[in-house]
N, C-alpha and C positions, 0 to 999 in steps of 0.2 A: 232610649230616651235617658235612662239613668246614666249611661256611659257619658253623655254630653253634660249632664248635670255634675257628675264627678269631675270631668275634665275642666270645665269652665267656671264652676261655682264652688263646689265643696272641697275638692282635693287639689286640683291643678294649681290654683293661685297660692295655696298654702305651701305646696312643694317648691314653687318658684321662689317664694319669700325665704323659706328656711334654708334650702340648698343653694339657691341662686345658680343653677346649672349653666355652664357655658356650653353653647351648642355650636358645633363645627361641622360643616359639610352638609347642612340640611338640604341644600339645593340638589344633592344626589338622590334624594327620595322622590320618585316620580309623583307628579300632581294627580295622576289618574292611572288606572290600569292595575292589573295584578302584579305583585312583586313580593318577594320574601325579604324580610329584614332579619338577618342572622347576627346575633350578638354574643359576647361573653356574658357570663352570669356570675356575679359576685355577691349579690345581696337580694333579699326579699324586696327591697325598695326599687329594684330594677323594673319590676312589673308596673310600677306607677310612674316613675320618672320618664322613661322613654315615651309612653303614650302622651304624657303631659306636654312634651315639647314638639311632638309631631302635629302637622296641620291636618293630617288625615286620621281617620279611625284605623286602629290596628287591632287584630285579634290574635291572642296568644294561645298556644296549646299549653294548658296548665296541668300540673300533676293532679291526678284524681283525688289525692289525699286532701286537697283544699276543699273538696266538695263533700267529703264524707266524715269530717271530724265530729266527735261527740259533743253533747251539751250545747249550751247557749252559744258559746264561742264558735263551735263548729258550724252551727246553723247560720250564724251571722257571717262567717267567712264564706260559706257556700252561697248565701244570698248575694254577697258582695261580688263574688267572681261571676256568678250567673248573670247578674244585672249588668255587669260591665262587658258582657258578651264573650267571656273567655270559655274555652272548650276543655272539659275534663279529659285527661288521657291516662289510661291505665298503663303503667310503665313496666309491668311484669310479663315477661314472655314474648315470644316472637309474634304471636297473633296480635298482642297489644300494640306492637310497633306498626303492624299493618293497619290497624284501626286508626292510629294517629295519622298515618299517611293519608288515609281516606278522608279524615276530617279536614286535614290541611288542604288537600286538593279541592274539597268542597268550598272552602273559603276563597281559594285562588280562582276557582271556576266562576265565582261571582264578581271577579274583577277587583278584589279587595287586597289589602295589605295583610300578610301573615307574619307574625312574629315568632321566632323560634330560637332556642338556645341549643346549638349543636352539641355542646358538652353533655346535655341530658340532665344535668343537675347543677346546683350551685357549687362553685369552687370552695373547698373548705379551708384553703390556705392562701388564696389570692392569686394563684398561678393559673395559667391557661392550659386546659387539658385537651386530649385528642377528641375530635369531633365524631359523632355517630353519622352514618351515611343517609339517614332519613331525609336530611335537608337536600342532599344531592338527588335522591329519588324524586322528591317533589319538584325540584327545579327543572329536572329533565322532562318529567312527565307533563308538567304544566307549560313548559317552554317559557318560563318567566325569569327575569333578572333577579340576582341576589345582591342586596345592599348590605355590606358588612358594617357592623356597628360596634363601637367600643365604649363600655361604661367605665369611667375612670374616677376613682375616689369613693365609689359606693361601698366597697369592702371596708374601708376605714370608717365610713359613716354608719354602716349597719352590718357588721360581720355576722356570720351564722350564730344563732343563739341570742343575739341582741334584739330585744323587743322595741325599745325606744331608741331611735337613731341619734347619733351625735350630729352636731352641726359641723359639716366638713365640706370643703370645696369639691364640686363634682363637675366633670367634663363629659359630655355625650358627643361622640365623634362618629360621623357617618362617612364611609368611603365611597368611591366610585362604584357604580353597579357592575357586577360580574355577570357576563353573558356566556352561556354554555351551549349555544346553538350548534357548535361543531360536534357535540356529542348526541345530537337528536337521535332518538330511537335506540340508544345504547344503555338505557337505564337498568337493564338486567345484567350488565357485565360488572362484576365485582371490582375489577381493577379500575374501571372508569369511575364508578361511584366513589372509590377511595381517593382517586386523583382529584375529583371535583371537590370532595369534602376537604381534602388537605389544602386545596387552593383557597377555599373559603376561610379555613382556619388561619392560613398564613396572612390573609388580608386583615383578619381581626387582630392577629398578633402584631402586625405592622402598625395598626392604629392604636392599640392598647399599650404596646411596649412591655407586656408582661413576660415573665419567664415561662417558657413552654415545656410541657411534660408530655412525652409521647406515650401516654397511657390514659385509659378512661378514668374520669374523675371518681366514679363510683367504686371502681376497683382499688384505686389508690387510697381512698378513704377507708374502705373495708380493711385493707392491709394495715393501715396506720392504727385503726381501732384494735385489730387483732394483736398487733405488736405491743400496744399499751397493755392489753389484757394479759399477754404472755409475760411481760415484764412484771406486772403486779403479782402474778402467781409465783414467779421465780424468787422475788424478793419481797416477801410479806412484811408488813409493818410490825416492828417489835412493840410489844406492850410493856 
C-alpha cells in the first residue's frame, strides 16, 4: 500500500516535476508476467525514478546496508525501503550471492517485475562496468525475458556523495526484451552465464552510450581508492 502511496501521491509526482524525465521505449516492458528489468546504476535516485515511470510495480534487490543503518536516519531509510517492497541483499561472499538469486527467483515466481543492477553497485565515475552473472542465472532459471534499461543524466543530477540532487534533464530508455530460451537448462555453465550477461550489458551500453570498462565496478573503485591513498603516503603535505 505504501508503495502506491509513494508512487502516485508522495514521491512520484514530485520526481516528475523536478526531473521531468523523458521516457523512451516503455512499450517494451510487458504489461503482465514475470520479467527482469536490468539497468545501469549511476545514482541513488535511480531507485525512485525508474519505478515512478513504470506502469507496473517493480521490486529491486537493494543492498542490505540500506536496512541496517544506525540512528534515526538508518531506521527511516530501512522503513522506507521495506515499505516500498524492496528486498535486502547481503553482498558479501558467495553464499550472499546465492541468497540474492533465491530472493529474485521468488519475485519472478509470482509473475512480477524484478529490478536489478548487474554492475552490483553504483558507478563511481559515470562509466558502465562489467556485469555480474547473477542476472543471467535468474533469467535462465526462471525462463523470463530481460528488458535492458538505461538511466541517462542521473549521475549529473545526483553523483555519489551528493545528498540533495541537482535539477538536471533525465532520460529513462528501455530496450527490446532479450530472450534466452536457447540456453534453457544451461544455467550451470560458466561460459553461457558470461555470454548472457555480456549480451545484457551490451544492450544497456547501446542504450546509454556510456564508456564501457571491462572490469567490475567494485574492483575499479577499490583500486582507485588505494591509488589515492598510496599517492598521499608518497607525497605528504608539507607544513
